[in-house]
Structure formats: structure tokens, C-alpha cells
C-alpha positions in Angstrom: -53.2 4.8 22.3 -52.5 7.6 24.7 -53.7 5.1 27.7 -51.1 2.7 26.7 -48.2 4.9 25.9 -48.7 6.0 29.7 -49.7 2.5 30.9 -46.4 0.9 29.6 -44.2 4.6 31.1 -45.6 4.0 34.8 -45.4 0.4 34.9 -41.7 0.9 33.8 -40.8 3.6 36.8 -38.9 5.9 37.2 -35.7 4.7 35.7 -33.1 7.8 35.2 -30.3 5.0 33.5 -32.4 6.3 30.1 -31.2 10.0 31.4 -27.5 9.2 32.3 -26.5 6.5 29.3 -28.3 10.0 27.4 -26.2 12.6 29.4 -22.6 10.6 28.7 -23.8 10.4 25.3 -23.3 14.3 25.2 -20.4 14.5 27.6 -18.4 12.1 24.9 -19.6 14.1 21.4 -18.9 17.0 23.2 -14.8 15.6 23.8 -14.4 14.2 20.6 -16.1 15.9 18.4 -16.7 19.6 19.3 -14.2 20.4 22.0 -10.7 19.1 19.0 -12.6 21.3 16.2 -12.9 24.4 18.3 -9.0 24.2 19.9 -8.4 23.3 15.8 -10.8 27.1 14.6 -9.1 29.2 17.6 -5.4 27.9 16.6 -5.7 28.7 13.5 -6.7 32.1 13.7 -4.1 32.8 16.3 -1.8 31.9 13.8 -3.8 34.8 11.3 -3.6 37.3 13.4 -0.1 36.7 14.0 1.7 36.0 10.7 3.7 39.3 9.5 5.5 40.5 6.7 8.9 38.2 5.2 7.5 34.9 7.0 6.6 32.3 4.7 3.6 30.7 3.5 1.6 27.6 2.2 -1.6 28.6 1.0 -5.0 25.9 1.7 -4.0 25.1 -1.9 -0.5 24.3 -1.7 1.5 27.4 -3.3 4.4 28.3 -1.9 5.7 31.9 -1.4 7.0 35.2 1.1 4.4 37.5 2.3 5.5 40.8 1.3 2.3 42.8 2.6 -0.4 42.1 4.5 -3.9 44.3 4.5 -6.9 43.5 7.4 -8.5 40.6 5.5 -6.1 39.9 2.8 -2.1 39.4 2.7 -0.2 39.4 -0.5 2.8 36.4 -0.8 5.4 37.2 -3.4 5.7 33.1 -5.0 8.4 33.3 -7.8 10.7 37.0 -8.7 8.1 39.2 -8.4 5.4 37.7 -9.5 2.7 38.3 -6.3 -0.5 36.8 -5.1 -2.8 38.8 -3.9 -5.3 35.5 -1.1 -7.8 35.8 1.7 -5.8 35.7 5.1 -7.7 32.5 5.8 -6.5 30.5 3.5 -3.6 30.4 4.5 -2.2 27.2 6.3 -0.4 26.4 9.6 1.7 23.1 7.8 4.6 25.3 6.9 5.3 27.0 10.4 4.6 24.0 11.6 8.0 22.0 9.9 9.6 24.9 10.2 8.3 24.3 14.6 10.2 21.0 13.6 13.3 21.7 11.9 
């Protein structure tokens, strides 16, 4: 069986088009799937590091509030008339800042 496979490979010669197509597919996969996701993660991390006290924020769950306190890993949001929530920094969404920049 192994001899048959080796004979078929030898008969086809050195055909590099398969390797070229595999390389092109890898590049396309990287350009359209991996790179945009990495850019989005980088932008989200930059946004969470630049958020400051007094900013309006929206959580990923859709809760709107004003930032009243920031620690290393948590943010305290004032939701309504003194109601405060302590949430993780990673749960802040960039959506509200995008809407504010468009207006």
C-alpha cells in the first residue's frame, strides 16, 4: 500500500500549486478572520484603560450609568439617584462612546 502511494506521488512530479493554494488560503484566513478580531480586542482594551470618572458608560448587558469610581479591575456605576453597581472593567462596552462621537 505504501509503495502504491509513493509511486503515485512520484508520478505526479513536483507540483507546487497545492502548496501555493494552501498558503494563499492561510493568508486570506488570517486577513479576514484573525487580524480584525485582534484589532477589535486591542481597541476594547485601550478603551477600558482610558475610561475615566464622570464618563457615561454602557455595560455589555445594556445597563447605562455614570462612572463614579475606578479601581484596577472594577468600575462603580451610578445607575439612578444613588443606586450603584460594581462591575468588572471588561464588561464596559464601547457602544456609548461611539454614539457620542457620532453626534
